C-alpha positions, -999 to 999 in steps of 0.1 A, spaced: -273 112 -102 -237 114 -94 -208 109 -118 -179 90 -104 -146 109 -102 -119 95 -123 -82 102 -118 -68 117 -150 -42 94 -166 -7 105 -166 4 120 -198 33 103 -214 63 126 -218 89 118 -243 121 137 -239 144 139 -268 182 142 -266 203 171 -276 204 158 -312 166 158 -314 164 194 -301 191 205 -326 171 191 -355 139 209 -343 158 241 -339 174 237 -374 139 235 -389 129 267 -372 160 286 -382 145 298 -415 112 309 -401 109 347 -405 106 367 -373 94 403 -373 120 425 -355 112 461 -347 127 488 -326 107 507 -301 120 542 -291 92 548 -266 54 548 -262 26 568 -248 -12 566 -244 -35 592 -260 -72 595 -260 -88 590 -293 -99 627 -294 -63 637 -292 -52 613 -319 -79 627 -342 -65 662 -337 -29 652 -348 -16 672 -377 17 675 -395 43 691 -372 27 679 -339 50 663 -314 40 633 -294 59 630 -261 72 595 -254 81 578 -221 119 578 -229 146 604 -226 169 614 -254 198 590 -255 180 563 -236 184 528 -250 158 516 -275 140 482 -272 145 455 -299 112 437 -301 103 403 -317 68 398 -331 56 431 -316 55 418 -280 88 403 -268 117 426 -259 148 406 -267 175 432 -266 183 469 -260 206 491 -280 214 525 -293 204 541 -326 233 544 -352 235 557 -387 246 531 -414 250 543 -450 224 571 -446 199 547 -429 192 540 -392 204 509 -374 206 497 -339 238 487 -321 229 460 -296 242 469 -261 223 443 -240 205 410 -246 175 407 -222 181 378 -198 162 347 -209 148 363 -240 168 341 -265 167 309 -245 
């Protein structure tokens, strides 16, 4: 038995104007977004991780003085910057916005 092939119907697309987009964006402006700074990364076998002790050094894939990545929601690099000290705490001075990341 064969089933006749049916063309899928065209989905109706409703485009809003700039005002509609601005209202949607305004609703999202208060949504919390986790921002973190990644100074580098490496891969280690589990056996090596289990041997880590206080004082051990983990070598990362970045050189001293290299820009750090500013990451949104643990996955999306949105900017790069340099580590600074602000009132006895660390901060990041943004030096570059990643192209397309905030659009």
